[in-house]
HTML snippet that shows the backbone in 3Dmol.js (N, CA, C, O; Angstrom):
<script src="https://3Dmol.org/build/3Dmol-min.js"></script>
<div id="view" style="width:600px;height:400px;position:relative"></div>
<script>
const pdb = `
ATOM      1  N   MET A   1       0.842  -1.185   0.000  1.00  0.00           N
ATOM      2  CA  MET A   1       0.000   0.000   0.000  1.00  0.00           C
ATOM      3  C   MET A   1       0.882   1.242   0.000  1.00  0.00           C
ATOM      4  O   MET A   1       1.911   1.283   0.675  1.00  0.00           O
ATOM      5  N   SER A   2       0.482   2.229  -0.744  1.00  0.00           N
ATOM      6  CA  SER A   2       1.229   3.466  -0.878  1.00  0.00           C
ATOM      7  C   SER A   2       0.988   4.389   0.311  1.00  0.00           C
ATOM      8  O   SER A   2      -0.051   4.310   0.967  1.00  0.00           O
ATOM      9  N   CYS A   3       1.942   5.256   0.582  1.00  0.00           N
ATOM     10  CA  CYS A   3       1.785   6.258   1.637  1.00  0.00           C
ATOM     11  C   CYS A   3       1.288   7.576   1.069  1.00  0.00           C
ATOM     12  O   CYS A   3       1.102   8.533   1.822  1.00  0.00           O
ATOM     13  N   ASP A   4       1.071   7.652  -0.218  1.00  0.00           N
ATOM     14  CA  ASP A   4       0.672   8.885  -0.880  1.00  0.00           C
ATOM     15  C   ASP A   4      -0.842   8.899  -1.098  1.00  0.00           C
ATOM     16  O   ASP A   4      -1.392   7.968  -1.688  1.00  0.00           O
ATOM     17  N   ALA A   5      -1.513   9.945  -0.628  1.00  0.00           N
ATOM     18  CA  ALA A   5      -2.971  10.045  -0.717  1.00  0.00           C
ATOM     19  C   ALA A   5      -3.469   9.998  -2.165  1.00  0.00           C
ATOM     20  O   ALA A   5      -4.608   9.599  -2.407  1.00  0.00           O
ATOM     21  N   ARG A   6      -2.643  10.395  -3.124  1.00  0.00           N
ATOM     22  CA  ARG A   6      -3.073  10.353  -4.532  1.00  0.00           C
ATOM     23  C   ARG A   6      -3.377   8.927  -4.968  1.00  0.00           C
ATOM     24  O   ARG A   6      -4.158   8.721  -5.897  1.00  0.00           O
ATOM     25  N   TYR A   7      -2.775   7.943  -4.315  1.00  0.00           N
ATOM     26  CA  TYR A   7      -2.980   6.550  -4.675  1.00  0.00           C
ATOM     27  C   TYR A   7      -3.933   5.835  -3.722  1.00  0.00           C
ATOM     28  O   TYR A   7      -4.270   4.674  -3.954  1.00  0.00           O
ATOM     29  N   GLU A   8      -4.370   6.493  -2.670  1.00  0.00           N
ATOM     30  CA  GLU A   8      -5.253   5.877  -1.690  1.00  0.00           C
ATOM     31  C   GLU A   8      -6.707   6.340  -1.820  1.00  0.00           C
ATOM     32  O   GLU A   8      -7.607   5.706  -1.269  1.00  0.00           O
ATOM     33  N   PHE A   9      -6.942   7.437  -2.542  1.00  0.00           N
ATOM     34  CA  PHE A   9      -8.293   7.973  -2.711  1.00  0.00           C
ATOM     35  C   PHE A   9      -8.552   8.212  -4.186  1.00  0.00           C
ATOM     36  O   PHE A   9      -7.642   8.585  -4.927  1.00  0.00           O
ATOM     37  N   PHE A  10      -9.789   8.001  -4.619  1.00  0.00           N
ATOM     38  CA  PHE A  10     -10.140   8.334  -5.992  1.00  0.00           C
ATOM     39  C   PHE A  10     -11.488   9.028  -6.007  1.00  0.00           C
ATOM     40  O   PHE A  10     -12.230   9.003  -5.025  1.00  0.00           O
ATOM     41  N   LEU A  11     -11.793   9.650  -7.141  1.00  0.00           N
ATOM     42  CA  LEU A  11     -13.023  10.430  -7.291  1.00  0.00           C
ATOM     43  C   LEU A  11     -14.064   9.612  -8.037  1.00  0.00           C
ATOM     44  O   LEU A  11     -13.769   9.005  -9.066  1.00  0.00           O
ATOM     45  N   ARG A  12     -15.276   9.598  -7.516  1.00  0.00           N
ATOM     46  CA  ARG A  12     -16.400   8.927  -8.173  1.00  0.00           C
ATOM     47  C   ARG A  12     -17.317  10.021  -8.699  1.00  0.00           C
ATOM     48  O   ARG A  12     -17.837  10.832  -7.933  1.00  0.00           O
ATOM     49  N   VAL A  13     -17.511  10.035 -10.012  1.00  0.00           N
ATOM     50  CA  VAL A  13     -18.267  11.115 -10.655  1.00  0.00           C
ATOM     51  C   VAL A  13     -19.381  10.510 -11.501  1.00  0.00           C
ATOM     52  O   VAL A  13     -19.167   9.543 -12.232  1.00  0.00           O
ATOM     53  N   ASP A  14     -20.569  11.089 -11.390  1.00  0.00           N
ATOM     54  CA  ASP A  14     -21.653  10.770 -12.312  1.00  0.00           C
ATOM     55  C   ASP A  14     -22.385  12.071 -12.645  1.00  0.00           C
ATOM     56  O   ASP A  14     -22.182  13.088 -11.983  1.00  0.00           O
ATOM     57  N   GLY A  15     -23.214  12.037 -13.646  1.00  0.00           N
ATOM     58  CA  GLY A  15     -23.885  13.251 -14.117  1.00  0.00           C
ATOM     59  C   GLY A  15     -24.741  13.913 -13.056  1.00  0.00           C
ATOM     60  O   GLY A  15     -24.727  15.137 -12.922  1.00  0.00           O
ATOM     61  N   GLU A  16     -25.487  13.120 -12.300  1.00  0.00           N
ATOM     62  CA  GLU A  16     -26.359  13.674 -11.267  1.00  0.00           C
ATOM     63  C   GLU A  16     -25.547  14.419 -10.213  1.00  0.00           C
ATOM     64  O   GLU A  16     -25.934  15.503  -9.774  1.00  0.00           O
ATOM     65  N   SER A  17     -24.427  13.838  -9.810  1.00  0.00           N
ATOM     66  CA  SER A  17     -23.568  14.491  -8.812  1.00  0.00           C
ATOM     67  C   SER A  17     -23.030  15.815  -9.335  1.00  0.00           C
ATOM     68  O   SER A  17     -23.055  16.828  -8.637  1.00  0.00           O
ATOM     69  N   LEU A  18     -22.547  15.793 -10.561  1.00  0.00           N
ATOM     70  CA  LEU A  18     -21.977  17.012 -11.129  1.00  0.00           C
ATOM     71  C   LEU A  18     -23.001  18.133 -11.198  1.00  0.00           C
ATOM     72  O   LEU A  18     -22.687  19.283 -10.891  1.00  0.00           O
ATOM     73  N   TRP A  19     -24.222  17.805 -11.598  1.00  0.00           N
ATOM     74  CA  TRP A  19     -25.270  18.836 -11.656  1.00  0.00           C
ATOM     75  C   TRP A  19     -25.578  19.361 -10.264  1.00  0.00           C
ATOM     76  O   TRP A  19     -25.997  20.508 -10.112  1.00  0.00           O
ATOM     77  N   GLY A  20     -25.375  18.533  -9.246  1.00  0.00           N
ATOM     78  CA  GLY A  20     -25.606  18.958  -7.876  1.00  0.00           C
ATOM     79  C   GLY A  20     -24.416  19.679  -7.267  1.00  0.00           C
ATOM     80  O   GLY A  20     -24.504  20.185  -6.148  1.00  0.00           O
ATOM     81  N   GLY A  21     -23.292  19.732  -7.997  1.00  0.00           N
ATOM     82  CA  GLY A  21     -22.115  20.453  -7.524  1.00  0.00           C
ATOM     83  C   GLY A  21     -21.225  19.667  -6.584  1.00  0.00           C
ATOM     84  O   GLY A  21     -20.390  20.248  -5.890  1.00  0.00           O
ATOM     85  N   HIS A  22     -21.394  18.346  -6.551  1.00  0.00           N
ATOM     86  CA  HIS A  22     -20.540  17.537  -5.689  1.00  0.00           C
ATOM     87  C   HIS A  22     -20.102  16.260  -6.416  1.00  0.00           C
ATOM     88  O   HIS A  22     -20.674  15.885  -7.439  1.00  0.00           O
ATOM     89  N   ILE A  23     -19.101  15.620  -5.877  1.00  0.00           N
ATOM     90  CA  ILE A  23     -18.623  14.332  -6.379  1.00  0.00           C
ATOM     91  C   ILE A  23     -18.317  13.458  -5.165  1.00  0.00           C
ATOM     92  O   ILE A  23     -18.333  13.936  -4.031  1.00  0.00           O
ATOM     93  N   GLY A  24     -18.044  12.198  -5.403  1.00  0.00           N
ATOM     94  CA  GLY A  24     -17.716  11.286  -4.309  1.00  0.00           C
ATOM     95  C   GLY A  24     -16.215  11.112  -4.183  1.00  0.00           C
ATOM     96  O   GLY A  24     -15.517  10.914  -5.178  1.00  0.00           O
ATOM     97  N   LEU A  25     -15.725  11.188  -2.962  1.00  0.00           N
ATOM     98  CA  LEU A  25     -14.325  10.896  -2.666  1.00  0.00           C
ATOM     99  C   LEU A  25     -14.315   9.528  -2.004  1.00  0.00           C
ATOM    100  O   LEU A  25     -14.889   9.355  -0.929  1.00  0.00           O
ATOM    101  N   VAL A  26     -13.666   8.554  -2.636  1.00  0.00           N
ATOM    102  CA  VAL A  26     -13.696   7.167  -2.184  1.00  0.00           C
ATOM    103  C   VAL A  26     -12.325   6.747  -1.694  1.00  0.00           C
ATOM    104  O   VAL A  26     -11.313   7.005  -2.346  1.00  0.00           O
ATOM    105  N   GLN A  27     -12.300   6.095  -0.535  1.00  0.00           N
ATOM    106  CA  GLN A  27     -11.045   5.537  -0.031  1.00  0.00           C
ATOM    107  C   GLN A  27     -10.800   4.234  -0.781  1.00  0.00           C
ATOM    108  O   GLN A  27     -11.624   3.321  -0.736  1.00  0.00           O
ATOM    109  N   GLY A  28      -9.677   4.150  -1.464  1.00  0.00           N
ATOM    110  CA  GLY A  28      -9.366   2.999  -2.299  1.00  0.00           C
ATOM    111  C   GLY A  28      -9.068   1.733  -1.524  1.00  0.00           C
ATOM    112  O   GLY A  28      -9.232   0.636  -2.057  1.00  0.00           O
ATOM    113  N   TRP A  29      -8.637   1.855  -0.292  1.00  0.00           N
ATOM    114  CA  TRP A  29      -8.305   0.691   0.542  1.00  0.00           C
ATOM    115  C   TRP A  29      -9.180   0.742   1.787  1.00  0.00           C
ATOM    116  O   TRP A  29      -8.740   1.242   2.822  1.00  0.00           O
ATOM    117  N   PRO A  30     -10.423   0.230   1.712  1.00  0.00           N
ATOM    118  CA  PRO A  30     -11.309   0.292   2.877  1.00  0.00           C
ATOM    119  C   PRO A  30     -10.748  -0.499   4.056  1.00  0.00           C
ATOM    120  O   PRO A  30      -9.962  -1.431   3.883  1.00  0.00           O
ATOM    121  N   LEU A  31     -11.163  -0.112   5.240  1.00  0.00           N
ATOM    122  CA  LEU A  31     -10.677  -0.774   6.445  1.00  0.00           C
ATOM    123  C   LEU A  31     -11.183  -2.205   6.548  1.00  0.00           C
ATOM    124  O   LEU A  31     -10.464  -3.072   7.045  1.00  0.00           O
ATOM    125  N   SER A  32     -12.395  -2.471   6.093  1.00  0.00           N
ATOM    126  CA  SER A  32     -12.964  -3.816   6.122  1.00  0.00           C
ATOM    127  C   SER A  32     -13.262  -4.265   4.699  1.00  0.00           C
ATOM    128  O   SER A  32     -13.794  -3.485   3.908  1.00  0.00           O
ATOM    129  N   PRO A  33     -12.926  -5.522   4.352  1.00  0.00           N
ATOM    130  CA  PRO A  33     -13.228  -6.013   2.995  1.00  0.00           C
ATOM    131  C   PRO A  33     -14.727  -5.965   2.703  1.00  0.00           C
ATOM    132  O   PRO A  33     -15.550  -6.263   3.568  1.00  0.00           O
ATOM    133  N   GLY A  34     -15.064  -5.587   1.481  1.00  0.00           N
ATOM    134  CA  GLY A  34     -16.453  -5.505   1.064  1.00  0.00           C
ATOM    135  C   GLY A  34     -17.147  -4.219   1.472  1.00  0.00           C
ATOM    136  O   GLY A  34     -18.312  -4.013   1.132  1.00  0.00           O
ATOM    137  N   GLU A  35     -16.468  -3.368   2.180  1.00  0.00           N
ATOM    138  CA  GLU A  35     -17.040  -2.114   2.638  1.00  0.00           C
ATOM    139  C   GLU A  35     -16.503  -0.981   1.779  1.00  0.00           C
ATOM    140  O   GLU A  35     -15.311  -0.941   1.476  1.00  0.00           O
ATOM    141  N   GLU A  36     -17.377  -0.059   1.383  1.00  0.00           N
ATOM    142  CA  GLU A  36     -16.924   1.091   0.608  1.00  0.00           C
ATOM    143  C   GLU A  36     -17.036   2.329   1.481  1.00  0.00           C
ATOM    144  O   GLU A  36     -18.100   2.622   2.025  1.00  0.00           O
ATOM    145  N   ASP A  37     -15.942   3.046   1.608  1.00  0.00           N
ATOM    146  CA  ASP A  37     -15.916   4.233   2.447  1.00  0.00           C
ATOM    147  C   ASP A  37     -15.782   5.453   1.544  1.00  0.00           C
ATOM    148  O   ASP A  37     -14.753   5.629   0.891  1.00  0.00           O
ATOM    149  N   TRP A  38     -16.813   6.301   1.499  1.00  0.00           N
ATOM    150  CA  TRP A  38     -16.767   7.475   0.648  1.00  0.00           C
ATOM    151  C   TRP A  38     -17.546   8.609   1.291  1.00  0.00           C
ATOM    152  O   TRP A  38     -18.323   8.404   2.223  1.00  0.00           O
ATOM    153  N   MET A  39     -17.321   9.810   0.770  1.00  0.00           N
ATOM    154  CA  MET A  39     -18.068  10.974   1.225  1.00  0.00           C
ATOM    155  C   MET A  39     -18.238  11.947   0.071  1.00  0.00           C
ATOM    156  O   MET A  39     -17.469  11.927  -0.890  1.00  0.00           O
ATOM    157  N   LYS A  40     -19.267  12.814   0.173  1.00  0.00           N
ATOM    158  CA  LYS A  40     -19.505  13.845  -0.831  1.00  0.00           C
ATOM    159  C   LYS A  40     -18.580  15.019  -0.554  1.00  0.00           C
ATOM    160  O   LYS A  40     -18.383  15.420   0.593  1.00  0.00           O
ATOM    161  N   ILE A  41     -18.013  15.565  -1.634  1.00  0.00           N
ATOM    162  CA  ILE A  41     -17.244  16.800  -1.525  1.00  0.00           C
ATOM    163  C   ILE A  41     -17.654  17.721  -2.667  1.00  0.00           C
ATOM    164  O   ILE A  41     -18.137  17.262  -3.702  1.00  0.00           O
ATOM    165  N   ARG A  42     -17.461  18.999  -2.478  1.00  0.00           N
ATOM    166  CA  ARG A  42     -17.780  19.974  -3.526  1.00  0.00           C
ATOM    167  C   ARG A  42     -16.742  19.876  -4.643  1.00  0.00           C
ATOM    168  O   ARG A  42     -15.559  19.653  -4.385  1.00  0.00           O
ATOM    169  N   VAL A  43     -17.189  20.043  -5.863  1.00  0.00           N
ATOM    170  CA  VAL A  43     -16.296  19.990  -7.019  1.00  0.00           C
ATOM    171  C   VAL A  43     -15.172  21.010  -6.865  1.00  0.00           C
ATOM    172  O   VAL A  43     -14.029  20.734  -7.232  1.00  0.00           O
ATOM    173  N   SER A  44     -15.486  22.175  -6.328  1.00  0.00           N
ATOM    174  CA  SER A  44     -14.477  23.230  -6.182  1.00  0.00           C
ATOM    175  C   SER A  44     -13.395  22.880  -5.161  1.00  0.00           C
ATOM    176  O   SER A  44     -12.372  23.561  -5.097  1.00  0.00           O
ATOM    177  N   SER A  45     -13.604  21.828  -4.360  1.00  0.00           N
ATOM    178  CA  SER A  45     -12.621  21.419  -3.353  1.00  0.00           C
ATOM    179  C   SER A  45     -11.510  20.538  -3.920  1.00  0.00           C
ATOM    180  O   SER A  45     -10.497  20.306  -3.260  1.00  0.00           O
ATOM    181  N   VAL A  46     -11.704  20.050  -5.140  1.00  0.00           N
ATOM    182  CA  VAL A  46     -10.734  19.124  -5.721  1.00  0.00           C
ATOM    183  C   VAL A  46      -9.534  19.887  -6.254  1.00  0.00           C
ATOM    184  O   VAL A  46      -9.674  20.788  -7.081  1.00  0.00           O
ATOM    185  N   GLY A  47      -8.369  19.522  -5.777  1.00  0.00           N
ATOM    186  CA  GLY A  47      -7.122  20.144  -6.205  1.00  0.00           C
ATOM    187  C   GLY A  47      -5.978  19.563  -5.390  1.00  0.00           C
ATOM    188  O   GLY A  47      -6.199  18.694  -4.548  1.00  0.00           O
ATOM    189  N   PRO A  48      -4.779  20.023  -5.625  1.00  0.00           N
ATOM    190  CA  PRO A  48      -3.622  19.506  -4.893  1.00  0.00           C
ATOM    191  C   PRO A  48      -3.753  19.646  -3.372  1.00  0.00           C
ATOM    192  O   PRO A  48      -3.265  18.805  -2.617  1.00  0.00           O
ATOM    193  N   GLU A  49      -4.418  20.720  -2.936  1.00  0.00           N
ATOM    194  CA  GLU A  49      -4.574  20.939  -1.496  1.00  0.00           C
ATOM    195  C   GLU A  49      -5.384  19.830  -0.841  1.00  0.00           C
ATOM    196  O   GLU A  49      -5.115  19.456   0.301  1.00  0.00           O
ATOM    197  N   LEU A  50      -6.377  19.300  -1.557  1.00  0.00           N
ATOM    198  CA  LEU A  50      -7.208  18.222  -1.026  1.00  0.00           C
ATOM    199  C   LEU A  50      -6.339  17.004  -0.710  1.00  0.00           C
ATOM    200  O   LEU A  50      -6.444  16.427   0.372  1.00  0.00           O
ATOM    201  N   TYR A  51      -5.492  16.620  -1.645  1.00  0.00           N
ATOM    202  CA  TYR A  51      -4.662  15.438  -1.442  1.00  0.00           C
ATOM    203  C   TYR A  51      -3.575  15.683  -0.403  1.00  0.00           C
ATOM    204  O   TYR A  51      -3.147  14.755   0.284  1.00  0.00           O
ATOM    205  N   TYR A  52      -3.133  16.917  -0.288  1.00  0.00           N
ATOM    206  CA  TYR A  52      -2.179  17.260   0.763  1.00  0.00           C
ATOM    207  C   TYR A  52      -2.832  17.052   2.134  1.00  0.00           C
ATOM    208  O   TYR A  52      -2.233  16.469   3.038  1.00  0.00           O
ATOM    209  N   GLU A  53      -4.076  17.544   2.270  1.00  0.00           N
ATOM    210  CA  GLU A  53      -4.815  17.381   3.533  1.00  0.00           C
ATOM    211  C   GLU A  53      -5.084  15.899   3.819  1.00  0.00           C
ATOM    212  O   GLU A  53      -4.949  15.461   4.962  1.00  0.00           O
ATOM    213  N   LEU A  54      -5.458  15.126   2.802  1.00  0.00           N
ATOM    214  CA  LEU A  54      -5.741  13.718   3.007  1.00  0.00           C
ATOM    215  C   LEU A  54      -4.503  12.933   3.427  1.00  0.00           C
ATOM    216  O   LEU A  54      -4.616  11.906   4.097  1.00  0.00           O
ATOM    217  N   GLY A  55      -3.326  13.408   3.038  1.00  0.00           N
ATOM    218  CA  GLY A  55      -2.085  12.745   3.393  1.00  0.00           C
ATOM    219  C   GLY A  55      -1.668  12.996   4.835  1.00  0.00           C
ATOM    220  O   GLY A  55      -0.767  12.333   5.347  1.00  0.00           O
ATOM    221  N   ASN A  56      -2.323  13.956   5.495  1.00  0.00           N
ATOM    222  CA  ASN A  56      -2.003  14.280   6.885  1.00  0.00           C
ATOM    223  C   ASN A  56      -2.842  13.374   7.790  1.00  0.00           C
ATOM    224  O   ASN A  56      -4.068  13.483   7.773  1.00  0.00           O
ATOM    225  N   PRO A  57      -2.231  12.489   8.576  1.00  0.00           N
ATOM    226  CA  PRO A  57      -2.997  11.551   9.408  1.00  0.00           C
ATOM    227  C   PRO A  57      -3.841  12.233  10.483  1.00  0.00           C
ATOM    228  O   PRO A  57      -4.753  11.606  11.021  1.00  0.00           O
ATOM    229  N   GLU A  58      -3.567  13.495  10.814  1.00  0.00           N
ATOM    230  CA  GLU A  58      -4.333  14.177  11.851  1.00  0.00           C
ATOM    231  C   GLU A  58      -5.590  14.859  11.332  1.00  0.00           C
ATOM    232  O   GLU A  58      -6.381  15.378  12.119  1.00  0.00           O
ATOM    233  N   VAL A  59      -5.786  14.865  10.012  1.00  0.00           N
ATOM    234  CA  VAL A  59      -6.965  15.520   9.427  1.00  0.00           C
ATOM    235  C   VAL A  59      -8.114  14.546   9.407  1.00  0.00           C
ATOM    236  O   VAL A  59      -9.207  14.890   8.956  1.00  0.00           O
TER     237      VAL A  59
END
`;
const viewer = $3Dmol.createViewer("view");
viewer.addModel(pdb, "pdb");
viewer.setStyle({}, {cartoon: {color: "spectrum"}});
viewer.zoomTo();
viewer.render();
</script>
């Protein structure tokens, strides 16, 4: 497993989400097998700063 957040999280996008102004941020390596861990984030939040924050274990 990588220590870099760019490889541990991915974006889930569909048309309905985009029209609503949000997308899904999915953890690529869930804590439990068969479980999907994701949350809604605003499209405007996606950028290098997001992955920098995700790489910080205290966030």
